[in-house]
N, C-alpha and C positions, 0 to 999 in steps of 0.2 A: 402745748405753751403756756407754762404757768403765768401766774402774772407777775411772779419776781423776774422771770426769764424778758418777758415783755417789757419791763421798764428797763432793763438793762439795755436791750438793742434799741430801745429808745433813747436813750442817756448816749449810746456809741454813735447812735445815727445823727442826734442833734451835733456832737462832738465833731464828725466828720463835714456836716455842712458848715461849720465854724471854722474849715481849715485844720482842725486836730484830729487827725485821720487816727492815731493811736494814742490812746490814753490810758490812765489805770482806773483798776475798779475796786477802790477799797470798800471794806464791808461786804463785799458781795461773798457769798458762802462760795467755798471750791467745787460742792455738787453743782451750783448752777452754771458755773464757768466749765465744767467738765461735760455737762450735757450741753450747752452752747455749742462747744468745741467739737462734739460728737457729730452734733447733726449739719457742722460745717457752718453755721451762723456766726462765728466769731471767729478770727485769728489771732493767735498770739505770738508777739515779736519780742524775742529776750533781748536786751540791752546791753551794751559792754559792761555795765557797771552794776550789772546782775538784775536787775529790774526786769520786770515782764509787763509788756503793755499790750493792749487789745484793739482790734478794728472791727467793725462790721462787715461781714462778707456780702457780694451781690444776692446770694442766696439768703442772707439774713434778712437783707433790706427786703425782698421779696414775701419772704414769711411773715414779716413784720406787717408790710401791707395788707397781707391776707387776714391776718387775726386783728388788725385794726379795724376792719369791716365791722358794721353795727349786725347783729344777731336779727335774723328774722323771727325767728321762734320766740318762744318766751325766755328769758335768761335765767330763770328759775329753773329751768327743766335742764340746763346745760353744763354738763360737766365742768367744772370749774378750774381741773387740771388740765385738760387738752384744749377747750374752749371750741369743742367741734362737735362731739357726740354728746347724744343725750344720757343724763344719769341712769343709772342701771334701776328698772323695777324689778322687785322679787315677785316669786309665784303667789306670795300673800297679797300683794300690792303695794306694798312698799317701796318708798323710793330713797336709793342708797345716795351716798353725798356726791358719789362719782361714778362716770362710766364702768361697764366691767373690764376693759381693756387696763384703764386708769388703776382700777381698785386692785387689780393681780398684781400690776408693777408696784404699787405702793404697798400691799400686803407682803411682796416677796423682800422688798426692800428693809420694812419693818423687822422680818424674820432674819435677814442678813446681819441685820445692827444690833438684834435680839433687844428690840424696843418694847418697851414696859406696854404690856395691855390693858393693865387696870390703875384706876385711881386709888385704891386703897389694897392693899395687903392683905386685907381680913376675907376669910371664906364668905362669901355670899349665901350659903346654905346654911350653915350653923350659927354664922356670926360671932364665932368665939375665937376658933383656931386660924392661925395666918394660912395663906395657900400653899399648898406643897410646891417646894421648887426642885426640879429634876435636876440630874448631876451636870448636864451641858448648861444649867445656868437658866432656863425656861421657867415660867410659872405657870403652873399650872390654875386652872379654874376654880377649883375647890381645894379643900386642905387634903390630906394623906386619908383621913378616915372618912370624909365625904366620897372621896374618889373609888375607893372600895366599894362604898354603898351604892353610889349611881352605877359602877360597872357592872356588881351584881344584878341591879335592878335592870338594867339594858340587856345584859345576858340572857335572863329570864324573859324580859319581852322579846327577844330576837328569836329565842329556842322556840317559845310559843308560835311567832309568827311562820317559824319555818316548818312545825309541826302542822300548822294549817293548809300550807302551800303543799306539804307533801301529800295531805288526806286529797286535795282539788288535783292531784298527778301534776303540778307546775314545775315541780324539781325533776331534772332528768339525772341519771346516772351519769357521773363523770368518767366511767371507762367506756362501758358500751356505747353510750350517747342514745340509748334508745328508750329502754325500760324506765319506768319512774323508781326514784331511790325507795328502798324500804326504810320503815321506819315505824316505832311505836309510841304508846303513850307517852314518853318521857323522854324520847330523842329521835333526830332523822340523822340516818348514814349517808355516807356520800355515794354508796353504790346502790343498786338494786339486790335483791336476794340473792340472786344467781352468781354475781359478780363478787359480791361481799362474801359468800361461800366459798367461791376461789381466790378472793385474796386472803381469807383466814387460813385456808389451807396451804396457800404460798409462805405465809409470814411462819407458820409452825413449823413446816418444812426449814426453812432457813435457821429458825431456832435450836430446832432438835433434827438434824440433819441424818443422824444414824440410828432413829426410831423404827420401828417395822413399819408405820403408818408412813413415812417419808421415804423409806426403801419401796414399798408397794406402789407408790405412784413415779417413781423413777422411769423415765422412757426407755 
């Protein structure tokens, strides 16, 4: 329950106690009304004149009573969105602004509504060019040039990391799932040496099915 949802429920509860069970909700965002309706905490009643009025339900009163209870733990460590779970702490020890569940919901909502991720359109890496915008309207972290540079750098890092893993025998062939992958000083293959040789033979036979080598391997 967000603070705005809590205030709406308090307003409806107070109106109900004053013998005004159905009232308007002027200025309340549609997203808040929709969230309260989806949780069955409020009920909407369309009028004859086309207006819509709202009242708090029994489950809404119970939820409000629960969330009005004082928190026993440190309020600065409680997620401000749900008011129940603790804020998410990353592996580095940094505390996020929300719990992991609410953070996922908010991130998904921002993605769906194409919310702006940055306060400035200037690339933070070069401080010269504007951030790159994809065809779907999304804004990248860097400009187009810096995107290419960082992708090449990350590709080199990942490549070297995979080579080190292959040398330690940590990468297994995706075909036989038994032998370690074949690798060189510059690259790592998805297959072991034997499966790679078999894969290349099958690939060449498909490309040149009428060659003498391909015919000699036919069953």
